[in-house]
N, CA, C, O and the ligand as a Tripos MOL2 file, in Angstrom:
@<TRIPOS>MOLECULE
protein
  269   267    68     0     0
PROTEIN
NO_CHARGES

@<TRIPOS>ATOM
      1 N           0.7960   -1.2040    0.1280 N.3       1 MET1
      2 CA         -0.0500    0.1000   -0.0640 C.3       1 MET1
      3 C           0.7810    1.2700   -0.1420 C.2       1 MET1
      4 O           0.6190    2.1870   -0.9480 O.2       1 MET1
      5 N           1.8310    1.1830    0.8820 N.am      2 ARG2
      6 CA          2.7290    2.3710    0.8450 C.3       2 ARG2
      7 C           3.4990    2.7080   -0.2770 C.2       2 ARG2
      8 O           3.7560    3.8710   -0.5860 O.2       2 ARG2
      9 N           3.9540    1.5000   -1.0270 N.am      3 ARG3
     10 CA          4.5170    1.6130   -2.2740 C.3       3 ARG3
     11 C           3.7500    2.3220   -3.3060 C.2       3 ARG3
     12 O           4.2500    3.1120   -4.1060 O.2       3 ARG3
     13 N           2.3130    1.9470   -3.2390 N.am      4 LEU4
     14 CA          1.4080    2.6410   -4.1160 C.3       4 LEU4
     15 C           1.3290    4.0380   -3.8420 C.2       4 LEU4
     16 O           1.3530    4.8270   -4.7860 O.2       4 LEU4
     17 N           1.2420    4.4160   -2.7360 N.am      5 VAL5
     18 CA          1.2550    5.8070   -2.4060 C.3       5 VAL5
     19 C           2.4110    6.4350   -2.9950 C.2       5 VAL5
     20 O           2.2340    7.4470   -3.6730 O.2       5 VAL5
     21 N           3.6240    5.9510   -2.8200 N.am      6 CYS6
     22 CA          4.7020    6.5470   -3.3250 C.3       6 CYS6
     23 C           4.7590    6.6730   -4.6710 C.2       6 CYS6
     24 O           5.1740    7.7180   -5.1730 O.2       6 CYS6
     25 N           4.3650    5.6620   -5.3940 N.am      7 ALA7
     26 CA          4.3170    5.5510   -6.9960 C.3       7 ALA7
     27 C           3.2120    6.6860   -7.3840 C.2       7 ALA7
     28 O           3.4310    7.3820   -8.3760 O.2       7 ALA7
     29 N           2.1520    6.8630   -6.6970 N.am      8 LEU8
     30 CA          1.1390    7.9320   -7.0920 C.3       8 LEU8
     31 C           1.8440    9.2180   -6.8440 C.2       8 LEU8
     32 O           1.7180   10.1190   -7.6730 O.2       8 LEU8
     33 N           2.5760    9.3890   -5.7790 N.am      9 LEU9
     34 CA          3.0430   10.5900   -5.5090 C.3       9 LEU9
     35 C           4.0340   11.2060   -6.6170 C.2       9 LEU9
     36 O           4.1420   12.3900   -6.9370 O.2       9 LEU9
     37 N           4.7560   10.0470   -7.1360 N.am     10 ALA10
     38 CA          5.7770   10.2190   -8.0680 C.3      10 ALA10
     39 C           5.1600   10.8120   -9.4380 C.2      10 ALA10
     40 O           5.4830   11.8000  -10.0970 O.2      10 ALA10
     41 N           4.2240    9.9110   -9.6100 N.am     11 VAL11
     42 CA          3.5380   10.2320  -10.8700 C.3      11 VAL11
     43 C           2.8140   11.6540  -10.9060 C.2      11 VAL11
     44 O           2.6480   12.2500  -11.9700 O.2      11 VAL11
     45 N           2.3910   12.1600   -9.6690 N.am     12 LEU12
     46 CA          1.6720   13.3840   -9.6060 C.3      12 LEU12
     47 C           2.6890   14.5270   -9.8290 C.2      12 LEU12
     48 O           2.4690   15.5240  -10.5170 O.2      12 LEU12
     49 N           3.9470   14.2250   -9.0910 N.am     13 LEU13
     50 CA          5.1250   15.1060   -9.1110 C.3      13 LEU13
     51 C           5.3480   15.2860  -10.6930 C.2      13 LEU13
     52 O           5.3390   16.4130  -11.1890 O.2      13 LEU13
     53 N           5.5400   14.1710  -11.4360 N.am     14 VAL14
     54 CA          6.1010   14.2220  -12.8470 C.3      14 VAL14
     55 C           4.9450   15.0180  -13.6600 C.2      14 VAL14
     56 O           5.2560   15.8300  -14.5310 O.2      14 VAL14
     57 N           3.5620   14.7360  -13.3190 N.am     15 VAL15
     58 CA          2.6500   15.3030  -14.1340 C.3      15 VAL15
     59 C           2.6780   16.8170  -13.8540 C.2      15 VAL15
     60 O           2.5610   17.6470  -14.7560 O.2      15 VAL15
     61 N           2.8360   17.1250  -12.5710 N.am     16 GLY16
     62 CA          3.0010   18.6290  -12.0730 C.3      16 GLY16
     63 C           4.1550   19.3480  -12.7390 C.2      16 GLY16
     64 O           4.0260   20.5090  -13.1260 O.2      16 GLY16
     65 N           5.2890   18.6630  -12.8760 N.am     17 VAL17
     66 CA          6.4980   19.3030  -13.4600 C.3      17 VAL17
     67 C           5.9740   19.4750  -15.1110 C.2      17 VAL17
     68 O           6.0600   20.5600  -15.6860 O.2      17 VAL17
     69 N           5.5310   18.4800  -15.6420 N.am     18 ALA18
     70 CA          5.2050   18.6190  -17.0280 C.3      18 ALA18
     71 C           4.2710   19.5900  -17.3810 C.2      18 ALA18
     72 O           4.3160   20.1360  -18.4840 O.2      18 ALA18
     73 N           3.2130   19.9210  -16.3260 N.am     19 ALA19
     74 CA          2.2280   20.7340  -16.6420 C.3      19 ALA19
     75 C           2.8240   22.1970  -16.3920 C.2      19 ALA19
     76 O           2.3700   23.1190  -17.0700 O.2      19 ALA19
     77 N           3.7470   22.4290  -15.5200 N.am     20 ALA20
     78 CA          4.4480   23.5860  -15.2930 C.3      20 ALA20
     79 C           5.1980   23.9500  -16.3930 C.2      20 ALA20
     80 O           5.3530   25.1460  -16.6380 O.2      20 ALA20
     81 N           5.7520   22.9830  -17.1870 N.am     21 SER21
     82 CA          6.6590   23.2300  -18.1940 C.3      21 SER21
     83 C           6.0750   23.1010  -19.6250 C.2      21 SER21
     84 O           6.7590   23.0690  -20.6480 O.2      21 SER21
     85 N           4.5770   23.0240  -19.5600 N.am     22 SER22
     86 CA          4.0000   22.5940  -20.7350 C.3      22 SER22
     87 C           3.6870   23.8470  -21.8140 C.2      22 SER22
     88 O           2.7020   23.9990  -22.5350 O.2      22 SER22
     89 N           4.8540   24.6690  -21.6670 N.am     23 ASN23
     90 CA          4.9340   25.7860  -22.6120 C.3      23 ASN23
     91 C           3.7240   26.6220  -23.0170 C.2      23 ASN23
     92 O           3.2880   26.7060  -24.1650 O.2      23 ASN23
     93 N           3.2840   27.1670  -22.0440 N.am     24 TYR24
     94 CA          2.0870   28.1450  -22.3460 C.3      24 TYR24
     95 C           2.6640   29.4860  -22.8830 C.2      24 TYR24
     96 O           3.5800   30.0340  -22.2710 O.2      24 TYR24
     97 N           2.1890   29.9740  -23.9160 N.am     25 VAL25
     98 CA          2.7260   31.1350  -24.5630 C.3      25 VAL25
     99 C           1.4890   32.2220  -24.7720 C.2      25 VAL25
    100 O           0.3180   31.8450  -24.8310 O.2      25 VAL25
    101 N           1.8550   33.5110  -24.8690 N.am     26 VAL26
    102 CA          0.7730   34.5810  -25.1900 C.3      26 VAL26
    103 C           0.9460   35.0900  -26.6230 C.2      26 VAL26
    104 O           2.0200   35.2510  -27.2020 O.2      26 VAL26
    105 N          -0.0210   35.2680  -27.0040 N.am     27 ILE27
    106 CA         -0.1290   36.1470  -28.3860 C.3      27 ILE27
    107 C          -0.6520   37.4000  -28.1450 C.2      27 ILE27
    108 O          -1.3960   37.5640  -27.1780 O.2      27 ILE27
    109 N          -0.3780   38.2730  -28.8570 N.am     28 THR28
    110 CA         -1.0190   39.6680  -28.8890 C.3      28 THR28
    111 C          -2.1910   39.7450  -30.0330 C.2      28 THR28
    112 O          -2.3820   38.9200  -30.9270 O.2      28 THR28
    113 N          -2.9230   40.9420  -29.7770 N.am     29 ALA29
    114 CA         -4.1690   40.9630  -30.8080 C.3      29 ALA29
    115 C          -3.7820   41.1690  -32.3020 C.2      29 ALA29
    116 O          -4.5290   40.9320  -33.2510 O.2      29 ALA29
    117 N          -2.5010   41.6490  -32.3780 N.am     30 LYS30
    118 CA         -2.0720   42.3390  -33.7010 C.3      30 LYS30
    119 C          -0.9920   41.4630  -34.1040 C.2      30 LYS30
    120 O          -0.9260   41.1280  -35.2860 O.2      30 LYS30
    121 N          -0.1880   41.0760  -33.3160 N.am     31 GLY31
    122 CA          1.2600   40.3390  -33.6770 C.3      31 GLY31
    123 C           1.1320   38.9970  -34.2340 C.2      31 GLY31
    124 O           0.2010   38.2450  -33.9460 O.2      31 GLY31
    125 N           2.1280   38.6920  -35.0780 N.am     32 LYS32
    126 CA          2.1600   37.3120  -35.7580 C.3      32 LYS32
    127 C           3.1550   36.4120  -34.9050 C.2      32 LYS32
    128 O           3.4230   35.2860  -35.3250 O.2      32 LYS32
    129 N           3.7190   36.8840  -33.7000 N.am     33 LYS33
    130 CA          4.4090   36.1490  -33.0460 C.3      33 LYS33
    131 C           3.8050   35.5250  -31.6100 C.2      33 LYS33
    132 O           2.8590   36.0310  -31.0070 O.2      33 LYS33
    133 N           4.4620   34.4480  -31.2230 N.am     34 TYR34
    134 CA          3.8830   34.0750  -29.7760 C.3      34 TYR34
    135 C           5.1460   34.2690  -28.8210 C.2      34 TYR34
    136 O           6.2990   34.0890  -29.2140 O.2      34 TYR34
    137 N           4.8080   34.6540  -27.5300 N.am     35 HIS35
    138 CA          5.6030   34.9490  -26.5160 C.3      35 HIS35
    139 C           5.6900   34.0820  -25.2330 C.2      35 HIS35
    140 O           4.7470   33.3620  -24.9040 O.2      35 HIS35
    141 N           6.8310   34.1620  -24.5160 N.am     36 VAL36
    142 CA          6.8330   33.8550  -23.2430 C.3      36 VAL36
    143 C           5.9140   34.8750  -22.3750 C.2      36 VAL36
    144 O           5.8480   36.0560  -22.7160 O.2      36 VAL36
    145 N           5.2480   34.4180  -21.3090 N.am     37 GLU37
    146 CA          4.4380   35.2330  -20.7550 C.3      37 GLU37
    147 C           5.3110   36.2010  -20.0100 C.2      37 GLU37
    148 O           6.2650   35.7920  -19.3480 O.2      37 GLU37
    149 N           5.0250   37.4080  -20.0960 N.am     38 GLY38
    150 CA          5.8950   38.3790  -19.4810 C.3      38 GLY38
    151 C           7.0540   39.1440  -20.4640 C.2      38 GLY38
    152 O           7.7990   40.0320  -20.0490 O.2      38 GLY38
    153 N           7.0490   38.6680  -21.7090 N.am     39 CYS39
    154 CA          7.9530   39.1070  -22.5280 C.3      39 CYS39
    155 C           7.8430   40.6640  -22.7750 C.2      39 CYS39
    156 O           6.7820   41.2590  -22.9610 O.2      39 CYS39
    157 N           9.0080   41.1900  -22.7510 N.am     40 ARG40
    158 CA          8.8870   42.7070  -22.6580 C.3      40 ARG40
    159 C           8.2290   43.4790  -23.8880 C.2      40 ARG40
    160 O           7.7830   44.6240  -23.8240 O.2      40 ARG40
    161 N           8.2430   42.6770  -24.9980 N.am     41 THR41
    162 CA          7.6990   43.4030  -26.1230 C.3      41 THR41
    163 C           6.1040   43.3780  -25.8710 C.2      41 THR41
    164 O           5.4080   44.2900  -26.3160 O.2      41 THR41
    165 N           5.6320   42.4690  -25.2540 N.am     42 VAL42
    166 CA          4.2730   42.2710  -24.8920 C.3      42 VAL42
    167 C           3.6030   43.2770  -24.0550 C.2      42 VAL42
    168 O           3.7980   43.1230  -22.8490 O.2      42 VAL42
    169 N           2.8420   44.2940  -24.4040 N.am     43 LYS43
    170 CA          2.2140   45.2600  -23.6240 C.3      43 LYS43
    171 C           1.0930   44.6470  -23.0910 C.2      43 LYS43
    172 O           0.8950   44.7140  -21.8780 O.2      43 LYS43
    173 N           0.2500   43.9960  -23.9050 N.am     44 LYS44
    174 CA         -1.0870   43.5560  -23.5140 C.3      44 LYS44
    175 C          -1.3690   42.1760  -24.1390 C.2      44 LYS44
    176 O          -1.6610   41.9520  -25.3140 O.2      44 LYS44
    177 N          -1.2090   41.1920  -23.0190 N.am     45 ALA45
    178 CA         -1.4800   39.7850  -23.7380 C.3      45 ALA45
    179 C          -2.9020   39.6670  -24.1260 C.2      45 ALA45
    180 O          -3.8400   40.0830  -23.4470 O.2      45 ALA45
    181 N          -3.0080   38.9880  -25.4200 N.am     46 TYR46
    182 CA         -4.3200   39.0100  -25.9240 C.3      46 TYR46
    183 C          -5.0130   37.5120  -25.5660 C.2      46 TYR46
    184 O          -6.1950   37.3670  -25.2560 O.2      46 TYR46
    185 N          -4.1070   36.5280  -25.6680 N.am     47 GLN47
    186 CA         -4.7940   35.2430  -25.5040 C.3      47 GLN47
    187 C          -3.4750   34.2450  -24.9350 C.2      47 GLN47
    188 O          -2.3380   34.3740  -25.3870 O.2      47 GLN47
    189 N          -3.8060   33.3290  -23.9680 N.am     48 LYS48
    190 CA         -2.9210   32.4200  -23.3990 C.3      48 LYS48
    191 C          -3.0780   31.2320  -24.2250 C.2      48 LYS48
    192 O          -4.2490   30.9410  -24.4710 O.2      48 LYS48
    193 N          -2.0960   30.4080  -24.7550 N.am     49 LEU49
    194 CA         -2.5060   29.2130  -25.3230 C.3      49 LEU49
    195 C          -1.0730   28.3360  -25.3890 C.2      49 LEU49
    196 O           0.0340   28.8640  -25.2730 O.2      49 LEU49
    197 N          -1.2740   27.0540  -25.5740 N.am     50 THR50
    198 CA          0.1510   26.2940  -25.7400 C.3      50 THR50
    199 C           0.9290   26.4890  -26.8560 C.2      50 THR50
    200 O           0.3340   26.9720  -27.8190 O.2      50 THR50
    201 N           2.2540   26.2120  -27.0050 N.am     51 VAL51
    202 CA          3.0520   26.5770  -28.0760 C.3      51 VAL51
    203 C           2.3030   25.9510  -29.4020 C.2      51 VAL51
    204 O           1.9870   26.5870  -30.4070 O.2      51 VAL51
    205 N           2.1050   24.6100  -29.1680 N.am     52 ASP52
    206 CA          1.1840   23.7740  -30.2770 C.3      52 ASP52
    207 C           0.1480   24.5890  -31.0260 C.2      52 ASP52
    208 O           0.0820   24.5990  -32.2550 O.2      52 ASP52
    209 N          -0.6630   25.2770  -30.2210 N.am     53 GLU53
    210 CA         -1.8830   25.8530  -30.5560 C.3      53 GLU53
    211 C          -1.4490   27.1260  -31.3500 C.2      53 GLU53
    212 O          -2.0170   27.4370  -32.3970 O.2      53 GLU53
    213 N          -0.4150   27.8580  -30.8130 N.am     54 ALA54
    214 CA          0.0830   29.0060  -31.4420 C.3      54 ALA54
    215 C           0.6390   28.5760  -32.7600 C.2      54 ALA54
    216 O           0.4550   29.3200  -33.7230 O.2      54 ALA54
    217 N           1.2710   27.5030  -32.9060 N.am     55 LYS55
    218 CA          1.9830   26.9710  -34.1870 C.3      55 LYS55
    219 C           0.9250   26.7920  -35.1980 C.2      55 LYS55
    220 O           0.9360   27.3400  -36.3010 O.2      55 LYS55
    221 N          -0.0710   25.9230  -34.7220 N.am     56 LYS56
    222 CA         -1.2310   25.6980  -35.6770 C.3      56 LYS56
    223 C          -2.0500   26.8460  -36.0730 C.2      56 LYS56
    224 O          -2.7840   26.7410  -37.0550 O.2      56 LYS56
    225 N          -1.9870   28.0330  -35.3370 N.am     57 LYS57
    226 CA         -2.5030   29.3130  -35.8240 C.3      57 LYS57
    227 C          -1.6500   29.9280  -36.7670 C.2      57 LYS57
    228 O          -2.1170   30.8230  -37.4730 O.2      57 LYS57
    229 N          -0.5190   29.5980  -36.8820 N.am     58 GLY58
    230 CA          0.5360   30.3340  -37.7330 C.3      58 GLY58
    231 C           1.4080   31.3250  -37.2200 C.2      58 GLY58
    232 O           2.1020   32.1020  -37.8760 O.2      58 GLY58
    233 N           1.2880   31.2060  -35.6750 N.am     59 TYR59
    234 CA          2.2540   32.2770  -35.1000 C.3      59 TYR59
    235 C           3.7360   31.8260  -35.0860 C.2      59 TYR59
    236 O           3.9570   30.6180  -35.1660 O.2      59 TYR59
    237 N           4.6090   32.5600  -35.0060 N.am     60 LYS60
    238 CA          6.1780   32.1870  -35.1010 C.3      60 LYS60
    239 C           6.8020   32.6710  -33.5470 C.2      60 LYS60
    240 O           6.3340   33.5510  -32.8240 O.2      60 LYS60
    241 N           7.7180   32.0120  -33.3480 N.am     61 PRO61
    242 CA          8.3510   32.3690  -31.9740 C.3      61 PRO61
    243 C           8.9230   33.7400  -31.9960 C.2      61 PRO61
    244 O           9.5300   34.2050  -32.9610 O.2      61 PRO61
    245 N           8.7010   34.3470  -30.9010 N.am     62 CYS62
    246 CA          9.2990   35.8260  -30.8080 C.3      62 CYS62
    247 C          11.0890   35.6230  -30.5380 C.2      62 CYS62
    248 O          11.5750   34.8700  -29.6940 O.2      62 CYS62
    249 N          11.7390   36.3630  -31.3400 N.am     63 LYS63
    250 CA         13.0580   36.4390  -31.1410 C.3      63 LYS63
    251 C          13.6660   37.0240  -29.7950 C.2      63 LYS63
    252 O          14.7930   36.7560  -29.3780 O.2      63 LYS63
    253 N          12.7970   37.8200  -29.2100 N.am     64 VAL64
    254 CA         13.3000   38.4210  -27.9720 C.3      64 VAL64
    255 C          13.1920   37.4190  -26.9140 C.2      64 VAL64
    256 O          14.1410   37.0460  -26.2250 O.2      64 VAL64
    257 N          12.0900   37.0370  -26.8260 N.am     65 CYS65
    258 CA         11.9610   36.0530  -25.5240 C.3      65 CYS65
    259 C          12.1350   34.5940  -25.8860 C.2      65 CYS65
    260 O          12.2460   33.7540  -24.9930 O.2      65 CYS65
    261 N          12.1560   34.3280  -26.9180 N.am     66 ASN66
    262 CA         12.5920   32.8190  -27.4460 C.3      66 ASN66
    263 C          11.5180   31.6740  -26.6790 C.2      66 ASN66
    264 O          11.9670   30.8630  -25.8680 O.2      66 ASN66
    265 N          10.3880   31.7090  -26.9610 N.am     67 PRO67
    266 CA          9.4610   30.9710  -26.3190 C.3      67 PRO67
    267 C           9.8480   29.4150  -26.8870 C.2      67 PRO67
    268 O           9.1970   28.4410  -26.5090 O.2      67 PRO67
    269 ZN          8.7490   38.0060  -27.0510 Zn       68 ZN68
@<TRIPOS>BOND
     1     1     2 1
     2     2     3 1
     3     3     4 2
     4     3     5 am
     5     5     6 1
     6     6     7 1
     7     7     8 2
     8     7     9 am
     9     9    10 1
    10    10    11 1
    11    11    12 2
    12    11    13 am
    13    13    14 1
    14    14    15 1
    15    15    16 2
    16    15    17 am
    17    17    18 1
    18    18    19 1
    19    19    20 2
    20    19    21 am
    21    21    22 1
    22    22    23 1
    23    23    24 2
    24    23    25 am
    25    25    26 1
    26    26    27 1
    27    27    28 2
    28    27    29 am
    29    29    30 1
    30    30    31 1
    31    31    32 2
    32    31    33 am
    33    33    34 1
    34    34    35 1
    35    35    36 2
    36    35    37 am
    37    37    38 1
    38    38    39 1
    39    39    40 2
    40    39    41 am
    41    41    42 1
    42    42    43 1
    43    43    44 2
    44    43    45 am
    45    45    46 1
    46    46    47 1
    47    47    48 2
    48    47    49 am
    49    49    50 1
    50    50    51 1
    51    51    52 2
    52    51    53 am
    53    53    54 1
    54    54    55 1
    55    55    56 2
    56    55    57 am
    57    57    58 1
    58    58    59 1
    59    59    60 2
    60    59    61 am
    61    61    62 1
    62    62    63 1
    63    63    64 2
    64    63    65 am
    65    65    66 1
    66    66    67 1
    67    67    68 2
    68    67    69 am
    69    69    70 1
    70    70    71 1
    71    71    72 2
    72    71    73 am
    73    73    74 1
    74    74    75 1
    75    75    76 2
    76    75    77 am
    77    77    78 1
    78    78    79 1
    79    79    80 2
    80    79    81 am
    81    81    82 1
    82    82    83 1
    83    83    84 2
    84    83    85 am
    85    85    86 1
    86    86    87 1
    87    87    88 2
    88    87    89 am
    89    89    90 1
    90    90    91 1
    91    91    92 2
    92    91    93 am
    93    93    94 1
    94    94    95 1
    95    95    96 2
    96    95    97 am
    97    97    98 1
    98    98    99 1
    99    99   100 2
   100    99   101 am
   101   101   102 1
   102   102   103 1
   103   103   104 2
   104   103   105 am
   105   105   106 1
   106   106   107 1
   107   107   108 2
   108   107   109 am
   109   109   110 1
   110   110   111 1
   111   111   112 2
   112   111   113 am
   113   113   114 1
   114   114   115 1
   115   115   116 2
   116   115   117 am
   117   117   118 1
   118   118   119 1
   119   119   120 2
   120   119   121 am
   121   121   122 1
   122   122   123 1
   123   123   124 2
   124   123   125 am
   125   125   126 1
   126   126   127 1
   127   127   128 2
   128   127   129 am
   129   129   130 1
   130   130   131 1
   131   131   132 2
   132   131   133 am
   133   133   134 1
   134   134   135 1
   135   135   136 2
   136   135   137 am
   137   137   138 1
   138   138   139 1
   139   139   140 2
   140   139   141 am
   141   141   142 1
   142   142   143 1
   143   143   144 2
   144   143   145 am
   145   145   146 1
   146   146   147 1
   147   147   148 2
   148   147   149 am
   149   149   150 1
   150   150   151 1
   151   151   152 2
   152   151   153 am
   153   153   154 1
   154   154   155 1
   155   155   156 2
   156   155   157 am
   157   157   158 1
   158   158   159 1
   159   159   160 2
   160   159   161 am
   161   161   162 1
   162   162   163 1
   163   163   164 2
   164   163   165 am
   165   165   166 1
   166   166   167 1
   167   167   168 2
   168   167   169 am
   169   169   170 1
   170   170   171 1
   171   171   172 2
   172   171   173 am
   173   173   174 1
   174   174   175 1
   175   175   176 2
   176   175   177 am
   177   177   178 1
   178   178   179 1
   179   179   180 2
   180   179   181 am
   181   181   182 1
   182   182   183 1
   183   183   184 2
   184   183   185 am
   185   185   186 1
   186   186   187 1
   187   187   188 2
   188   187   189 am
   189   189   190 1
   190   190   191 1
   191   191   192 2
   192   191   193 am
   193   193   194 1
   194   194   195 1
   195   195   196 2
   196   195   197 am
   197   197   198 1
   198   198   199 1
   199   199   200 2
   200   199   201 am
   201   201   202 1
   202   202   203 1
   203   203   204 2
   204   203   205 am
   205   205   206 1
   206   206   207 1
   207   207   208 2
   208   207   209 am
   209   209   210 1
   210   210   211 1
   211   211   212 2
   212   211   213 am
   213   213   214 1
   214   214   215 1
   215   215   216 2
   216   215   217 am
   217   217   218 1
   218   218   219 1
   219   219   220 2
   220   219   221 am
   221   221   222 1
   222   222   223 1
   223   223   224 2
   224   223   225 am
   225   225   226 1
   226   226   227 1
   227   227   228 2
   228   227   229 am
   229   229   230 1
   230   230   231 1
   231   231   232 2
   232   231   233 am
   233   233   234 1
   234   234   235 1
   235   235   236 2
   236   235   237 am
   237   237   238 1
   238   238   239 1
   239   239   240 2
   240   239   241 am
   241   241   242 1
   242   242   243 1
   243   243   244 2
   244   243   245 am
   245   245   246 1
   246   246   247 1
   247   247   248 2
   248   247   249 am
   249   249   250 1
   250   250   251 1
   251   251   252 2
   252   251   253 am
   253   253   254 1
   254   254   255 1
   255   255   256 2
   256   255   257 am
   257   257   258 1
   258   258   259 1
   259   259   260 2
   260   259   261 am
   261   261   262 1
   262   262   263 1
   263   263   264 2
   264   263   265 am
   265   265   266 1
   266   266   267 1
   267   267   268 2
@<TRIPOS>SUBSTRUCTURE
     1 MET1         2 RESIDUE 1 A MET
     2 ARG2         6 RESIDUE 1 A ARG
     3 ARG3        10 RESIDUE 1 A ARG
     4 LEU4        14 RESIDUE 1 A LEU
     5 VAL5        18 RESIDUE 1 A VAL
     6 CYS6        22 RESIDUE 1 A CYS
     7 ALA7        26 RESIDUE 1 A ALA
     8 LEU8        30 RESIDUE 1 A LEU
     9 LEU9        34 RESIDUE 1 A LEU
    10 ALA10       38 RESIDUE 1 A ALA
    11 VAL11       42 RESIDUE 1 A VAL
    12 LEU12       46 RESIDUE 1 A LEU
    13 LEU13       50 RESIDUE 1 A LEU
    14 VAL14       54 RESIDUE 1 A VAL
    15 VAL15       58 RESIDUE 1 A VAL
    16 GLY16       62 RESIDUE 1 A GLY
    17 VAL17       66 RESIDUE 1 A VAL
    18 ALA18       70 RESIDUE 1 A ALA
    19 ALA19       74 RESIDUE 1 A ALA
    20 ALA20       78 RESIDUE 1 A ALA
    21 SER21       82 RESIDUE 1 A SER
    22 SER22       86 RESIDUE 1 A SER
    23 ASN23       90 RESIDUE 1 A ASN
    24 TYR24       94 RESIDUE 1 A TYR
    25 VAL25       98 RESIDUE 1 A VAL
    26 VAL26      102 RESIDUE 1 A VAL
    27 ILE27      106 RESIDUE 1 A ILE
    28 THR28      110 RESIDUE 1 A THR
    29 ALA29      114 RESIDUE 1 A ALA
    30 LYS30      118 RESIDUE 1 A LYS
    31 GLY31      122 RESIDUE 1 A GLY
    32 LYS32      126 RESIDUE 1 A LYS
    33 LYS33      130 RESIDUE 1 A LYS
    34 TYR34      134 RESIDUE 1 A TYR
    35 HIS35      138 RESIDUE 1 A HIS
    36 VAL36      142 RESIDUE 1 A VAL
    37 GLU37      146 RESIDUE 1 A GLU
    38 GLY38      150 RESIDUE 1 A GLY
    39 CYS39      154 RESIDUE 1 A CYS
    40 ARG40      158 RESIDUE 1 A ARG
    41 THR41      162 RESIDUE 1 A THR
    42 VAL42      166 RESIDUE 1 A VAL
    43 LYS43      170 RESIDUE 1 A LYS
    44 LYS44      174 RESIDUE 1 A LYS
    45 ALA45      178 RESIDUE 1 A ALA
    46 TYR46      182 RESIDUE 1 A TYR
    47 GLN47      186 RESIDUE 1 A GLN
    48 LYS48      190 RESIDUE 1 A LYS
    49 LEU49      194 RESIDUE 1 A LEU
    50 THR50      198 RESIDUE 1 A THR
    51 VAL51      202 RESIDUE 1 A VAL
    52 ASP52      206 RESIDUE 1 A ASP
    53 GLU53      210 RESIDUE 1 A GLU
    54 ALA54      214 RESIDUE 1 A ALA
    55 LYS55      218 RESIDUE 1 A LYS
    56 LYS56      222 RESIDUE 1 A LYS
    57 LYS57      226 RESIDUE 1 A LYS
    58 GLY58      230 RESIDUE 1 A GLY
    59 TYR59      234 RESIDUE 1 A TYR
    60 LYS60      238 RESIDUE 1 A LYS
    61 PRO61      242 RESIDUE 1 A PRO
    62 CYS62      246 RESIDUE 1 A CYS
    63 LYS63      250 RESIDUE 1 A LYS
    64 VAL64      254 RESIDUE 1 A VAL
    65 CYS65      258 RESIDUE 1 A CYS
    66 ASN66      262 RESIDUE 1 A ASN
    67 PRO67      266 RESIDUE 1 A PRO
    68 ZN68       269 GROUP 0 **** ****
């Protein structure tokens, strides 16, 4: 039983880390680039989405923040 709990905790930890680094980026209303949240070129983030979603929508990575 204890082993199961440990395994479960390990899984949760991995999932948590993966979720934290699952690369959320922000896009702006007019820009064609996606950015790391907090990028200095982004004055007002328009939408937060994953890198994959941003790529699918045709956005390119910002050269300043390097998402
Ligand atoms: Zn940027």
